[in-house]
MARBA-279330 format. One record per residue (C-alpha): residue in three letters; z, y, x. Coordinates in pm, whole numbers, padded with zeros to 5 digits, always signed. Each point is the difference from the previous one (the first is absolute). Example, Ala and Ser with C-alpha at 12.3 -4.5 7.8 and 13.67 -1.06 7.14 Angstrom:
Ala+00780-00450+01230Ser-00066+00344+00137
// end
This chain:
Met-00002-00001-00001Lys-00099+00331+00142Ala+00268+00258+00057Gly+00025+00283-00252Leu-00098+00359+00078Leu+00356+00110+00057Ser+00043-00271+00268Arg-00245+00188+00220Phe+00251+00292+00019Leu+00346-00160-00050Pro+00167-00322+00133Gln-00039-00311-00220Gln+00363-00008-00113Ile+00002+00365-00100Thr-00332-00048-00173Arg+00135-00286-00216Arg+00302+00215-00081Ile-00216+00295-00097Tyr-00216-00218-00217Phe+00302-00149-00167Gly+00156+00337-00045Ala-00322+00143-00134Ile-00021-00276-00262Ile+00358+00069-00116Leu-00066+00379+00006Thr-00308-00053-00208Leu+00136-00239-00253Ile+00323+00183-00087Pro-00151+00337-00056Ala-00294-00162-00181Ile+00240-00164-00243Phe+00183+00326-00037Ile-00321+00201-00054Ala-00119-00252-00259Phe+00302+00073-00212Ala+00128+00348+00100Val-00318+00200+00073Pro-00146-00032-00354Ala+00326+00130-00148Ser+00045+00271+00262Thr-00366+00094-00024Leu+00036+00009-00378Arg+00288+00247+00028Val-00179+00217+00249Thr-00326-00007-00198Lys+00186+00078-00317Ser+00174+00292+00171Glu-00330+00129+00141Lys-00164-00035-00346Glu+00293+00198-00155Lys-00053+00275+00258Gln-00372-00012-00067Leu+00062+00030-00376Tyr+00227+00298+00059Lys-00262+00159+00227Ile-00276-00047-00259Val+00214+00151-00277Gly+00073+00288+00228Leu-00373+00051+00069Leu-00083-00005-00373Asn+00285+00242-00076Ala-00123+00239+00267Ala-00358-00018-00137Ile+00099+00150-00340Gly+00178+00307+00133Asn+00304+00106-00208Ser-00064-00187-00322Tyr-00250-00108-00266Ser+00036+00344-00171Asp-00168+00172+00310Ile-00315-00214-00055Leu+00005+00073-00382Lys+00032+00377+00074Glu-00275-00007+00263Lys-00234-00186-00242Gly+00100+00229-00290Val+00098-00273-00243Val+00368+00089-00056Gly+00073-00027-00367Lys-00304-00229-00067Ser+00039-00342-00158Ser+00168-00281+00198Gln-00329-00196+00006Val-00173+00301+00171Gln+00286+00043+00244Val+00008-00372+00084Lys-00378+00003+00066Ile+00020+00310+00227Leu+00296-00146+00197His-00184-00333+00023Asp-00317+00174+00131Val+00205+00175+00268Leu+00246-00274+00097Gln-00217-00313-00015Pro-00219+00101+00306Ile+00326+00054+00192Ile+00119-00355-00096Asp-00343-00151+00090Glu-00007+00168+00345Thr+00357-00120+00072Val-00080-00358-00110Lys-00290-00006+00256Glu+00266+00042+00275Tyr+00251-00239-00159Pro-00216-00259-00189Glu+00289-00236-00070Ile+00218+00261-00169Gly-00005+00084-00373Met+00091+00355-00085Gly-00019+00264-00279Tyr+00124+00313-00177Tyr+00187+00001-00328Ser+00092+00298-00232Leu+00316-00010-00209Glu-00104+00304-00202Leu-00345-00154-00085Asp+00146-00362-00015Ser-00310-00118+00193Val-00117-00150+00323Leu-00203+00284+00151Ala-00166-00193+00277Ala+00044-00340+00159Asn-00158-00269+00218Pro-00026-00271-00109Pro-00041+00164-00351Val+00306-00051-00222Lys+00094+00136-00351Ser+00374-00001+00072Ile+00248-00041+00284Ala+00044-00379-00014Trp-00078-00274+00240Asn-00103-00268-00257Gly+00236-00259+00132Gln-00108+00047+00361Asp+00254-00036+00276Val-00032+00337+00167Ile+00173+00249+00235Trp-00028+00348-00145Tyr+00116+00359+00064Ser+00005+00284-00254Tyr+00053+00380+00065Pro+00070+00260-00263Val-00233+00299-00058Tyr+00197+00323-00061Asp-00099+00319-00185Asn+00261+00284+00012Gly+00274-00255+00076Asn-00095-00239-00285Val-00144-00349+00043Val-00352+00009-00158Gly-00144-00324+00139His-00004-00265+00267Ile-00214-00113+00292Trp+00008-00366+00082Ser-00127-00252+00260Tyr+00037-00366+00014Thr-00119-00315+00173Asn+00009-00370-00089Lys+00253-00214+00185Glu-00271-00266+00040Thr-00163+00240+00246Ile+00323+00032+00195Tyr+00053-00382+00010Ala-00356-00047+00120Ser+00051+00271+00270Ala+00333-00151+00105Phe-00159-00343+00039Lys-00281+00134+00209Thr+00244+00188+00218Ala+00217-00305+00050Leu-00298-00211+00092Phe-00118+00264+00239Val+00345+00020+00158Leu+00003-00374+00055Ile-00330+00004+00166Ile+00101+00295+00221Trp+00324-00171+00075Phe-00169-00317+00133Leu-00241+00205+00202Phe+00288+00200+00136Val+00185-00316+00115Val-00310-00132+00171Val-00056+00323+00182Leu+00370+00015+00079Ile-00007-00340+00166Phe-00299+00086+00220Ala+00123+00346+00088Ser+00377-00055+00019Asn+00012-00002+00377Lys-00167+00345+00027Ile+00179+00146-00299Phe+00350-00101+00104Gly-00082+00102+00358Gly-00091+00361-00086Tyr+00219+00039-00310Asn+00282+00191+00163Leu-00241+00233+00176Arg-00193+00071-00315Leu+00316+00050-00201His+00118+00257+00253Met-00334+00176-00005Leu+00005+00014-00385Glu+00351+00146+00009Glu-00108+00272+00238Arg-00306+00081-00207Phe+00191+00008-00321Ser+00267+00225+00160Leu-00265+00228+00138Val-00178+00033-00331Phe+00332+00026-00202Asn+00132+00287+00209Ala-00336+00177+00056Ser-00059+00031-00375Pro-00003+00370-00104Ala+00156-00109-00336Ala+00371-00084-00017Ile+00053-00368-00043Cys+00324-00166-00107Leu+00110-00353-00097Ile+00281-00023-00256Arg+00179-00313-00119Trp-00059-00010-00372Ala+00323-00174-00088Asp+00234+00263+00136Gly-00223+00300+00102Ile+00086-00026+00367Tyr-00243+00140+00259Thr-00102-00271+00245Asn-00270+00175+00198Ile-00169+00340+00021Asn-00270+00146+00231Thr-00022+00310+00212Ser-00167+00217-00266Phe+00292-00084-00236Glu+00239+00137+00267Lys-00207+00326+00051Ile-00041+00078-00373Thr+00369-00072-00101Gly+00164+00107+00318His+00210-00328+00005Ser-00020-00225+00305Lys-00055-00374-00034His+00360-00099+00071Glu+00122+00253-00262Val-00224-00155-00274Ile-00009-00382+00058Gly+00292-00168-00174Lys+00051+00280-00252Ser-00105+00003-00361Val-00238+00245-00155Glu+00288+00174-00181Glu+00211+00022+00322Leu-00281+00169+00185Gly-00028+00265-00278Leu-00376+00064+00016Lys-00061+00008-00377Ile+00002+00322-00199Asn-00157-00050-00338Tyr+00171-00332-00092Glu-00169-00028-00339Tyr-00339-00035+00157Trp+00129-00250+00258Ser+00151-00204-00280Lys-00333-00005-00187Ala-00178-00111+00324Glu+00257-00281+00055Glu-00060-00125-00364Leu-00374-00003+00054Ile+00034-00187+00336Glu+00227-00254-00159Arg-00249-00049-00284Phe-00326-00005+00192Gly+00103-00050+00361Tyr-00144+00322+00133Phe-00023+00367-00066Lys-00261+00238+00160Gly-00037+00376+00033Phe+00357+00086-00087His+00071+00378+00054Ala+00358+00082+00066Lys+00239+00221+00202Ile+00242-00125+00266His+00288+00151+00212Thr-00030-00012+00373Lys+00296-00039+00231Thr+00026+00379+00013Gln-00010+00021-00379Glu-00353+00143+00013Ile-00202-00087-00308Arg-00332-00178+00069Asp-00282-00085-00242Ile-00136-00359+00046Val-00251-00226-00158Ala+00120-00368+00015Ser-00123-00350-00071Tyr+00214-00311-00027Gln-00079-00369-00006Leu+00221-00302-00056Val-00051-00266+00278Gly+00153-00329+00064Ile+00137-00072+00349Cys+00165-00341+00078Gly+00061-00054-00371Glu+00168+00338-00056Lys-00142+00311-00176Tyr-00053+00314+00196Leu-00133+00339-00099Leu-00263+00127+00238Gly-00025+00376-00029Phe-00254+00248+00132Phe+00028+00374-00042Glu-00159+00318+00144Asp+00140+00350+00035Ile-00220+00225-00222Ser+00237+00310+00028Glu-00260+00202+00185Ile-00272-00100-00245Lys+00231+00114-00290Lys+00048+00338+00181Ile-00376+00038+00038Glu-00047-00094-00366Lys+00262+00262-00103Asn-00177+00266+00216Ile-00337-00096-00150Asn+00141+00015-00348Glu+00151+00343+00070Leu-00323+00122+00137Leu-00187-00139-00300Glu+00257+00176-00225Ile-00068+00327+00182Ile-00379-00048-00044Lys+00042-00103-00357Asn+00204+00306-00102Gly-00153+00259+00236Arg-00145+00315-00152Asp-00332-00040+00188Ala-00255-00237-00154Ile-00011-00313+00222Phe-00237-00277-00098Arg-00227-00269+00158Val-00366-00052-00072Ser-00208-00302+00087Ser-00318+00037+00215Asn-00211+00002-00316Gly+00212+00279-00157Thr+00222-00201-00229Ile+00357+00147-00042Leu+00249-00266+00112Asn+00343+00168-00039Trp+00140+00322-00128Asn+00330+00187+00051Asn+00200+00237-00224Gly-00128+00308+00187Ala-00356-00103-00083Glu+00092-00041-00363Glu+00157+00350+00000Ile-00302+00169+00164Tyr-00284-00184-00174Gly+00173-00092-00335Tyr-00105-00366+00008Ser+00264-00276-00004Ser-00040-00292+00242Gly-00113-00233-00288Glu-00269+00245-00101Val-00157+00050+00345Ile+00055-00317+00209Gly-00321-00195+00005Lys-00207+00308-00086His-00242+00170+00238Val+00133+00300+00198Ser-00281+00218-00129Ile+00204+00063-00312Leu+00227+00223+00208Ala-00282+00214+00142Thr-00205+00278-00155Glu-00379-00036-00001Asp-00042+00244+00286Gln+00215-00223+00222Tyr-00192-00324-00044Glu-00241+00061+00298Ile+00298+00116+00220Val+00188-00322-00081Lys-00301-00209+00091Thr-00044+00189+00336Ile+00368-00048+00086Asn-00006-00362-00091Lys-00306-00051+00223Lys+00176+00174+00298Leu+00312-00206-00047Leu-00193-00328+00004Glu-00175+00123+00316Asp+00344+00053+00165Glu-00034+00383-00001Val+00320+00208-00029Val+00022+00186-00330Lys+00243+00294-00001Pro+00192+00091-00314Tyr-00210+00221-00225Asn+00035+00193-00324Ala-00166-00142-00312Thr+00000+00032-00381Gly+00135-00288-00208Cys-00046-00081-00365Arg+00319-00069-00210Lys+00015-00238-00292Asp-00015+00292-00245Gly-00320+00131+00168Ser+00165+00291+00177Ile-00073+00073+00359Val+00266-00025+00280Asp-00029+00133+00350Val+00119-00257+00264Ser+00028-00034+00371Leu-00132-00352+00069Ser+00045-00226+00306Val-00168-00335+00022Thr+00105-00278+00248Pro-00175-00341+00042Val+00215-00316-00055Arg-00111-00278+00231Asp+00065-00377+00020Ser+00113-00189+00309Gln-00357-00013+00120Gly-00039+00381-00029Thr-00237-00020-00295Ile+00049+00283-00253Lys+00116-00162-00329Ala+00124+00305-00189Phe+00084+00370+00021Ser+00335+00169-00032Leu-00013+00344-00167Ile+00258+00276-00015Ala-00070+00291-00233Arg+00222+00302-00023Asp-00019+00245-00286Ile-00093+00340+00146Ser-00103+00164-00330Glu+00276+00268+00041Gln-00108+00064+00365Ile-00360+00036-00105Lys+00090+00221-00294Leu+00200+00222+00241Gln-00294+00013+00239Arg-00235+00099-00287Glu+00247+00264-00116Met+00023+00138+00353Ala-00384+00017+00020Arg-00007+00170-00337Leu+00262+00257+00106Glu-00188+00061+00329Gly-00310+00059-00211Leu+00178+00244-00226Asn+00136+00180+00307Leu-00345+00023+00157Ile-00151+00129-00324Gly+00286+00238-00038Gln-00057+00145+00342Met-00371+00030-00067Ala+00065+00161-00339Ala+00255+00246+00145Ser-00246+00111+00271Ile-00320+00035-00200Ser+00103+00055-00366His+00076+00375+00031Glu-00317+00048+00209Ile-00206-00161-00279Arg+00176+00170-00291Asn-00066+00355+00128Pro-00388-00018-00010Met+00017-00207-00317Thr+00203+00272-00170Thr-00259+00261+00113Val-00294-00216-00121Lys+00180-00059-00338Gly+00062+00370-00045Phe-00362+00097+00061Leu-00119-00282-00235Gln+00224+00136-00275Leu-00118+00352+00067Leu-00365-00096-00016Gln+00047-00237-00295Gly+00001+00286-00252Arg-00311+00157+00149Val-00246-00288+00003Asp-00224-00131-00259Ser+00163-00233-00249Asn-00239-00272+00104Ile+00159-00032+00341Ala+00362+00098-00103Glu+00079-00369-00055Tyr-00074-00065+00374Phe+00254+00259+00093Glu+00254-00174-00227Leu-00079-00330+00173Met+00045+00154+00345Ile+00328+00160-00099Glu+00118-00338-00152Glu-00088-00184+00321Leu+00182+00267+00209Asn+00310-00050-00224Arg-00020-00370+00050Ala-00029+00048+00374Asn+00301+00236-00014Ser+00196-00269-00188Ile-00080-00255+00270Ile+00115+00245+00262Gly+00321+00039-00196Glu+00050-00373+00003Phe-00056+00006+00377Leu+00269+00269+00031Ser+00232-00218-00215Leu-00046-00282+00259Ala+00047+00246+00281Arg+00314+00166-00131Asn+00268-00039+00271Lys+00229+00277-00097Ala+00337-00079-00156Thr-00056-00054-00377Lys+00227+00216-00217Met+00204-00224-00220Lys+00225+00070-00291Gln+00194-00213-00246Gln-00253-00139-00261Asn-00008-00246-00276Met-00332-00182+00001Asn-00005-00040-00373Asn-00012+00383-00036Ile-00286+00026+00240Ile-00197-00265-00200Asp+00081+00170-00326Ala-00142+00329+00141Ile-00339-00148+00097Phe-00024-00270-00267Pro-00201+00216-00246Leu-00251+00067+00271Leu-00024-00366+00086Glu-00024-00091-00372Ala-00284+00239-00062Asp-00188-00152+00294Ala+00059-00345-00147Ile-00130+00108-00343Lys-00302+00149+00160Arg-00067-00332+00183Glu+00059-00191-00336Lys+00300-00174+00142Lys+00372-00018-00086Leu+00299+00128+00197Ser+00366-00099-00057Phe+00324+00090+00173Glu+00300-00237+00001Lys+00284+00217+00100Gly+00305-00165+00163Gln+00336+00130+00090Ile-00032+00110+00362Ser+00197+00196+00261Glu-00098+00334+00139Leu-00159+00014+00344Ala-00095+00257+00261Ala-00365+00075-00038Asn-00282+00261+00028Glu-00122+00039-00356Arg-00352+00115+00093Glu-00053-00302+00227Ile+00147-00243-00252Arg-00235+00137-00267Gln-00299-00055+00236Leu+00115-00360+00069Met+00038-00070-00373Leu-00339+00154-00085Asn-00173-00205+00266Leu+00149-00330-00101Val-00042+00056-00381Arg-00358+00114+00040Asn-00079-00302+00219Gly+00146-00216-00273Met-00216+00170-00270Glu-00315-00047+00215Ala+00083-00373+00035Thr+00083-00050-00370Pro-00291-00074-00238Gln-00063+00219-00313Gly+00267-00078-00265Gly+00242-00126+00268Arg+00341+00128+00074Val+00170+00151+00307Thr+00379-00026-00006Ile+00239+00216+00202Lys+00358-00130+00050Thr+00311+00123+00165Tyr+00304-00218+00067Met+00275-00078+00255Asp-00030-00301+00236Glu+00285-00074+00243Gly+00100+00366+00011Asn-00355+00125+00042Val-00193+00214-00245Val-00328-00168-00077Phe-00315+00179-00127Ala-00265-00261-00112Val-00353+00030-00130His-00161-00299-00167Asp-00375-00023-00096Gln-00193-00262-00187Gly-00288-00025+00252Asn-00144-00308+00163Gly+00243+00021+00301Ile-00075+00062+00361Lys-00223-00254+00179Pro+00198-00209+00262Glu-00223+00117+00283Phe+00096+00364-00078Thr+00374-00033-00028Asp+00060+00049+00374Lys-00199+00326-00001Ile+00188+00170-00280Gly+00132+00333+00128Thr-00248+00017+00286Pro-00170+00346+00016Phe-00355+00015-00121Phe+00015-00353-00145Thr-00117+00011-00366Thr-00175-00231-00250Lys-00115+00292-00219Glu-00353+00136+00021Glu+00112+00365+00027Gly+00347-00054+00151Thr+00112+00157+00324Gly+00251-00271+00096Leu+00280+00259+00042Gly+00193-00026-00327Leu+00221-00293+00093Pro+00045+00101+00361Val+00136+00334-00133Cys+00239-00199-00221Tyr+00120-00200+00297Ser+00039+00314+00201Ile+00210+00170-00276Ala+00212-00312-00039Glu+00060-00010+00372Arg+00115+00360-00003His+00246-00087-00283Asn+00137-00298+00186Ala-00159-00219-00267Trp-00234-00299+00011Ile-00283-00138-00206Asn-00067-00359-00110Phe-00255-00138-00241Asp-00056-00320-00202Thr-00351-00086-00106Gly-00169-00275-00206Pro-00278-00063-00257Lys+00202+00180-00269Gly+00044+00321+00201Thr+00182+00168+00282Thr+00349+00167+00015Phe+00082+00248+00277Phe+00375+00042+00070Val+00156+00296+00185Tyr+00358-00048+00107Phe+00208+00311+00060Lys+00355-00011+00143Ala+00236+00164-00244Val+00199+00192+00256Glu+00064+00372+00048Ser-00160+00111+00325Asn-00213+00290+00133Ile+00072+00214-00303Asp-00089+00374+00033
// end
């Protein structure tokens, strides 16, 4: 008989012993496996199936969001019949079931509604939650809506499948066992020879990995909560050294802060064997509070349960999150409009300042094109700036006009900054718009006053020089008028009329130019209006229009009666010229926050938006025969009386308001 393979490497006596020992080692475990492995495998398989069933129920629960009612609201069938609601829920939920069954073909699952008393979706299809006498393992999870149970999600599997799986596993283990014994016999010499060395190397590697981990790792005996091992990161985060921790319980070490959350975590670990992504706070050795995210897993070591814990210090991340949230709060509530626009012009977000400036709420504007915020004359400018930004050109802040929700125009200072991704590609634009309407208004007012000043200087220097020869010409025309033939006398009247008109214009020039101190005395504006009202009313009748005076109780003020009359005449006559025949011009006086207000309202078509900024500018007029000096004279008079003029215009007419301070000053 030829010697066996082992006899080539080992002495004959040892070979026989190894063969004999191998037979014993093979038979005893084989007998044990034949009886014990199926039962053990069955338990393990059953436990795994239970976890799988729980996992599937969790996936199905996550797929529906908060509850069935969210789906019904989204589909707009709340309040419809139960048959309609069941069909809608079935159409939404059945595809979720079918997709999940593809991944877990041996598992039955479904959704059930208590309110509708119906199975909403299932695979295999069922009409009720019943197993028809089948021996199954099942798991059910309640569906909540506002704290009330409104249904269930279930999953189940036949025990026959588990028995078949356990048998296959046991058979596989037996085969592996026999192969292992054979390999063990042939390799025992080498294995036993290098066992100690390999074990030592494994220990060193494990220690290196264990202590080099950036996450804190600890091993806690489950029975009494005693720490049995920790790594270097645990020491760094908690401030406790290894000899201070090992041998102490979790309570003795005093790391926990929010005990209610820890208690909940322990319940989940005891129930499922693990808990992941647990956010909590701990005390360090110096009583510093640290934010951590932890995961725990129950493990078995030498027949005893241990809790293997991993946690990371996220205190710095929490600080960064807090800073970011504070910054976002500043951006959200800032007075400047701050919003983001995609590269194709779609508005992506919107802060409170933008809502205040443009009048749109975030819900009204997000998703819309940014062009709704721009006036028509700004479209080409926006395109040019967008092109420059995409070509990496620097665009400095610039002034622009924006369009509010109500159609009104707002002056803004606009800065645009590209937003890039990690590759440097422009994905969006950040815009900051500041309302500069008051600043622009002030600039326009300054320009208007400078214009008035310039005209005043011109008027002061040339008006007297022009009036002298005009007076002479007018005198000779009047002298000759009575001596000429009646056929040409009308031409003299026309020339004299034009000279009077020119003299009136010069008078208005001089009104603008008046820089002497205006003599004031105590006046009641109602008395001044009463004095000139018959004259104004006669003019209105002549124009086939109506005039009314709504007299209010007002305080007296310091005023120059002649100039106030001129202001009233100019404003009322402007109102009459704007009002169509049969229309009415209304004069009002009243008090507003301690100021005396003189108001003139007409029933014209209003001032065109493109003309509103030019109101009060010298020589600007929309009348065919106007001089453009009437309103500038009014502004000049108001300024000398320490008053100010506003107006409100629309399709139903325009109202001019003159506000006088009711104080006694500069009285002669």
